[in-house]
N, C-alpha and C positions, 0 to 999 in steps of 0.2 A: 504494500500500500504506500502510495506517495505521501510524504509529509512535507510541511513547510516550516522553516526555522527562521526566527529572528535571532541574530547574533550580535553580541556586544563585547567590546574590549574597552576598559577604562582604568584609570589610576585612582586609588583611594589612599589618603594618608593613613598610615598604620594606626595612629592614635584614634582614628575615626571608624575603624573596622566594625566595632560593636554597634555604633549608630547605623552604619551601612547595613549590617546584618538585620537589624530590627526593621528598617525600611524595606529591605529585600523580602523578608518573610511576609510582611504586610502586602507588598505589591504582588508577590507570588500567589497569595490567597485570592486577591482580586482577579488576577489573570486567570487562574484556574476556575474561579467561580463563574467567569464568563465563557469558559470553554477551552482554554489552553490545555493541552494534554500533559505538558511537563514544563517546569520552570526550574532552571539550574543556575546556581552562582558558584563559581570556582575561584579560589585565591591562588596566585602563582606560588609554586613551590620550587620549580626548576626552570626558570626563565632568565636567560642571560642576555645582556646586550649583544647585538650582532655587529658585524663589520659594516654591512650595508642596510639591513633591515632586521627588525625584531619587535616583539611586543613592547618592551620598554621604550624603544625609539618611536614606535607608532603613537603612543600616548604621551610622549615627551615626559617620561617618568622623572620625578624629582626626588631628591634625598628625602628619606622618611616615608616614601609611598610604596605601594605594592600594586601589581597588575591584577585585575579581575577579568575573567573570561566567562561570559554568561550566555545562555540561550533559552529561548522559549519555543516549544514545539506545538504545532497546530496540525489539523487534518489537511488543510489546503491553504492556498493564498487567499481564496475567497473567505474561508472561515477565519483566517488571521485578520483580515481587514474588518470583518464584522466584530470580532472580539476586541480589537484595538479601538474601534469606534465607541464601544461600550466602556472600555477601560478609561479612555480619555475623558468621557463624560462623567465618570464616577467621582463624586466629591472627595472620597477617601484618598484617591490617587492624586488628585489635584493638590490637595493639602500637602502630601508627601513630596511632591515634585516642585514646590516653590523653590526658587534658587537659593534662598537663605536656609531652607530646611535640608537641602541636599548636602551630604558630607563628602562631596567630591566636585571637581571642576567639570561640569557638563560639556564645556567647549572642547575638552580633550577626549571625549568619548567617541568611539568609532562604532557604528551600528549599521545594520542592513538586513534585508530579507533574502532568504536563500531557498531555492527549490531543491529538494533532495535529488542528488545525482547518482550516488551509489550508497547502498545501505546493506551492510552485511551483519548478521547476528549469529551468535552461537546457537545451535539448536536448543530450544528450551529456555533461551535467554529472555530478557525483558522485552516487552512489546512496545 
């Protein structure tokens, strides 16, 4: 089955990770409530600066920050667009996304929508 994925890469100050986690958990509940299949937030553990490109370079990582790599899974692009329209209109999310409430610099966040191209799973693995 084809899936659609919104992907995100951003930098978060290490001292604001707890605040980010709280917001991410709330946001994930809202997205899933409106139909997202999966909401995942990952903090960098083995991400080194590259010579030409890298996650740290992409988000202009500063001293004391860490890279986050996140994604939201949907049934399709059409379903993603419908879910996101509801999410954007939800007052819970609007409150969380106020620039002063966000514990990171949204100008350095990279994001986009992706159609699944290859998907391989171990037999009996998660759907």
